[in-house]
N, C-alpha and C positions, 0 to 999 in steps of 0.2 A: 423438421429437425433432422440432423444427421443421426446415423445409427449409434454413434458413440455418446452423444449428449441428448438428454431428454429434459423437458420442463420438470422442475422440482428436484432435479439432481443436484447434489452438493459437489462443488468443484473448488479448486484453488485457481486463482487467476492473477496475472501480472497486469497492473494498471500504472502506466508511467513508470515510476521507480519503486512502487509499493507492491506488496503481495498480500492477497486477501483470501479468505474462505467465504464462499457465497453460494447462493441458490440460483440456478438457472431459471430465468423467467420466460424468455422467448428468444428466437433467432431472427435476424433480419432477413429480408427477402432474398438477398444475394447469397445468404448462407455463410457469410464470412465472419460475422460478429454475433455475439450473444449479449442480451441484457442480463446482468447478474446483480442480484440484491446482496449487499455486503452483510455478512454475519460476524466476521472476526478479522483481525489484522494479524498477519504473519510477519511482515517486514514493513517498517515505517518508511515512507518516501524519503529519498535523499534530499538534503538541503543544498541550496546554492544554485548557480547557473548551470543548467545541463549542457549548454553549448561550450562552457569553459569548465569542465569538471575539475573538482578539487582545487579551485582557485578562489581567492577572496578579492583579487584585483579585477573586479567586474563592475559594470555600471549599477547592477542591482543583484544583491544576494537574495535569491528567492526563498521565501518561507513556504514550504510544501506541507500541507495538512494531509493527514490520513483521511480516506473516505469514511463517512460516518455510518453508524449502524442503520441498516435498512436502505441506505442510499443505493440507487440503481445507476449502473454505469455500463457502457458498451465495451466489451472486451473481445479482441480478435480470437477466433477459435484456436489459432496456433499458440495462444498464451494461456489456454485452459487445460487443466488436468483433472480427472476425477478425484474426489476426496472421499476417503473411507476412514472415518475415525470420529472421535469425540470432538465436537465443536466447542471451543472455549467461549466463555461469556465475553461479549465484545469489550467491555471496559477493562477486564483483566488482560485480554489479548493485546489491547492497545498499550497498556502499561508495560507489559512484557516486551513488546516490540520496541518501545521507546528506550527502555533500560538496556536492551541488547544493543541497539544502535549506539547509544551513548558509550557503552563499554568498548565497542569496536573503535569508536572515534578517539577515546582516551588513549588507546594503544598507539594510534597514529601520532598523536601529540605534535600537530603542525597547525599553521594558521587557519587552514580550511577546516580542520577537525574542530578546533576551538570555537570558531565562528558557528559551525554546525551545532555544536553542543549548546551554545548560547541560544541559538534559534529554537532548538528542541526544548530547552527548558522554558522558554516563553510559551511555546505551544502547549507544553505539559500543564502549565498554570491555567491556560485557557480551557483545555480538555477537561480538567478535573476540578473546576471551580464549583 
C-alpha cells in the first residue's frame, strides 16, 4: 500500500457520480485502485444519462442507485481522501443525501430535475421499504 493509505483507514471516495465514506480493504497490484467497503453516503449518484447530462430526451433515463452498506467497490486512488470524523449511520446518511439532492433539483425546476426527482422518489421507496 502507499504511504498515504493503509488497510482499515477511513476515507471518502468518489464512485461514478456518488460520494461515500468507507474503509480501505486492499490495494490492487498496480497500486492505482483500492477496494473500499461502503460505510455511509455523502452524495447520492446523479440520475439520467451521463453521456447526455441534464437531458430527458435520451433513449434511457438511467436510475442510479447508491452503493449499499458494506458493499465493496474499486475506487482509483486519485478519487480517495482520508476521512477524520464521525461516520454517520448508513441509513441516515442515505436519507440525508437523497433529501439534499432533491432540494438541489427542486431549485433547478426543469424537465431533467423533475425527472430526476421522480426517479429518486422511486428509489427512496425501495431503499426504505
